[in-house]
C-alpha angles and dihedrals in degrees: 000000000000093000094054113124099175096262094102099241097088094211095112093241112110092188097056119091124218094251102080105323096273113162111229122216126189121211112190128182140145121255087213129021108241094211106043099017094236113161120225122208114269086205087078086079091062092042092053092047089050090062090064117109138162093291101034131047119191116206121192130214109196109194102215099168095111094031105056099059091065105021137046117243116201105200091192087065101032100047103189115167094223127025120180117197133184120224088198091063092043099048102027103236130087106259098152089231133121140142141236112213112204126191110236093234091053095054 
């Protein structure tokens, strides 16, 4: 296959997935800056998703590790595809544990 690029789909486009040729994009940002404490708009999740169309799908990783210990995060309203959290920052002692929440339709 002359179009093979090693990604297994043979179409020559390394960004296209096998389910329809949609190009996936990842937008990642923190809900709260860990150093200065600045809050970033959670509405950016919706804005990134709104850029999706038939050829491009925008997925959003909202880093909530520094945000969730001091703010509530309603995932039914802020529908990020991926949300990492830190149990250390939530509970106050170094446990080495955390979680990555993944929306079912993003998996």
